[in-house]
C-alpha positions in Angstrom: 8.2 6.7 -12.5 10.6 4.2 -10.7 14.1 5.3 -9.6 17.1 3.2 -10.2 19.3 2.4 -7.2 22.3 4.6 -7.0 20.9 7.0 -9.6 21.8 10.6 -8.9 18.8 12.8 -8.1 18.4 15.8 -10.4 18.4 19.2 -8.8 15.3 21.2 -9.9 15.9 24.5 -11.8 13.7 26.5 -9.5 15.9 28.2 -6.8 13.4 27.5 -4.0 12.9 23.9 -5.0 16.7 23.5 -5.1 17.0 24.9 -1.6 14.4 22.5 -0.3 16.1 19.6 -2.2 19.4 20.4 -0.5 17.7 20.9 2.9 16.1 17.4 2.6 19.6 16.0 1.9 20.9 17.6 5.1 18.0 16.3 7.1 18.9 12.8 6.1 22.4 13.3 7.6 21.1 14.6 11.0 22.9 17.8 10.6 23.2 20.4 13.4 20.8 22.6 11.4 18.0 20.0 11.7 18.7 19.3 15.3 18.4 23.0 16.1 15.2 23.3 14.1 13.7 20.3 15.9 14.5 21.9 19.3 13.0 25.2 18.1 9.8 23.4 17.1 9.6 21.9 20.6 10.1 25.3 22.1 7.3 26.7 20.0 4.9 23.9 21.0 5.8 24.4 24.6 5.1 28.1 24.3 1.6 27.3 22.9 1.1 24.8 25.6 1.9 27.4 28.3 -0.7 29.7 26.7 -3.3 27.0 26.7 -2.5 26.0 30.3 -2.8 29.6 31.4 -6.2 29.9 29.7 -7.5 26.7 31.2 -6.5 27.9 34.7 -8.2 31.2 34.1 -11.4 29.5 33.1 -11.3 27.2 36.1 -10.9 30.2 38.5 -13.6 32.1 36.8 -15.9 29.1 37.1 -15.3 28.8 40.8 -16.1 32.5 41.4 -19.3 32.2 39.5 -20.5 29.0 41.1 -24.1 28.9 42.3 -24.8 28.1 45.9 -28.1 27.0 47.3 -29.6 29.4 49.9 -32.2 28.2 52.3 -35.3 30.6 52.2 -37.6 30.7 55.2 
């Protein structure tokens, strides 16, 4: 179904769909809400990154402790 230019978008009767519809309109305007949400998503990703980095470092140190060394036997 093609939309006409300048045609007003219909708001869906479902309350949740209406909320998402309005949120999408706000996003197009670069509102403070969406700027804050974007920064929050970045913080969340950085939190996961720190957990991953911590686990990588732990695996590296465990690997060094358990390294095999060749011993000369007489």
